[in-house]
N, C-alpha and C positions, 0 to 999 in steps of 0.2 A: 752606194753613196755617190753623189755628184758634187763637183766643185762648182760653185756659182758665186756671182758678185751681186750684192744688194744694190739695186738701181732705183728703187723708189718705195713709196708707202701706199697703202690702201686704207681708205676710210669707209666703213660700212656701219651705218647707224641701225639698220635693221638686219638681224642675222639670227641664226640658230642660237638658242640660249646657251648651249655649250661653248659657243665661240665668243660670248660676251667677255670683254676685258682681255682678249687675246690680241697681240700685235700681229698684223698681217703685212708682210713686206713683199715687194716685187723683186724677184731675183732672176738672173739670166745665167744659164750654164756657161762655163768658161773652160779653156784648156788649162794645163798645169802652170802656165805663165800668167793667167788672168785675162787672156784675150777671149772675147765673146765667141761662142760657137753654137749656141742654141737659142730657142725662143724664150721670151720672158714668161714667168709663171709666178703665182702667189704662193707663199709658204708662211706657215705659222712660226713666229720667232720664239724660241724657248731659251735663248741665251743673251738677249739684249744686244743683238747685232744692230749695225747702223748703215746708212747709205755709204757706199764705197768699200765696205768690208768684203773680203773674200771669205766664203763660208762653206761648210759641208752641209748638204741637204740629203734627205732621203724621201722617197715617194711610195705611194701605195700603202699596203697594210703596215709596212714598217714605220710609216709616219705616225701611226697611232700607238707607238710603243713607248713614248716618253711619258713622264709623270704628268706633264701639262696637257698632252694630247690624247691620253688614254680615253677610249670610248667617245671620241669626238669625230664629227664628220669632216676630216681633213685628208688631203691627198699628198701634201708636201709639208715638210717641217725643216727648219733650220736648227741643227743640233750642235754646231760648233763654229767658232770663229777661228780662221786659220791665221797662225802667226808666221809660219814659213813653210815653203814646200821645197823639197830636194828630190831631183830626178836624175838618176845615173851619176850621182856624186856631185851634181851641179845645183846650186840654189837657183830655183826658177822664180820664186816669189819670197819676199820678206816684207812684213808689215812695217810701215815706217812709224 
């Protein structure tokens, strides 16, 4: 699992039939405090995340294990919206 921040949306009118009605969001990997550390990528949203949310994502075959993405051609999925993060007893992120 990776921590990522939702930074945008993707609109695709022509896509595989198994992706019809799936929300595709642009996310960027972050550190535990929410600072960007990776490149942006597209993930299927299964939890109604929005721009600015810190989320948990997974990639590869694990991305096809949710009820919404089972047997679909996806490589990344958003599976949780993070409310807070605590590292070494210190809160590094808290959703406002």
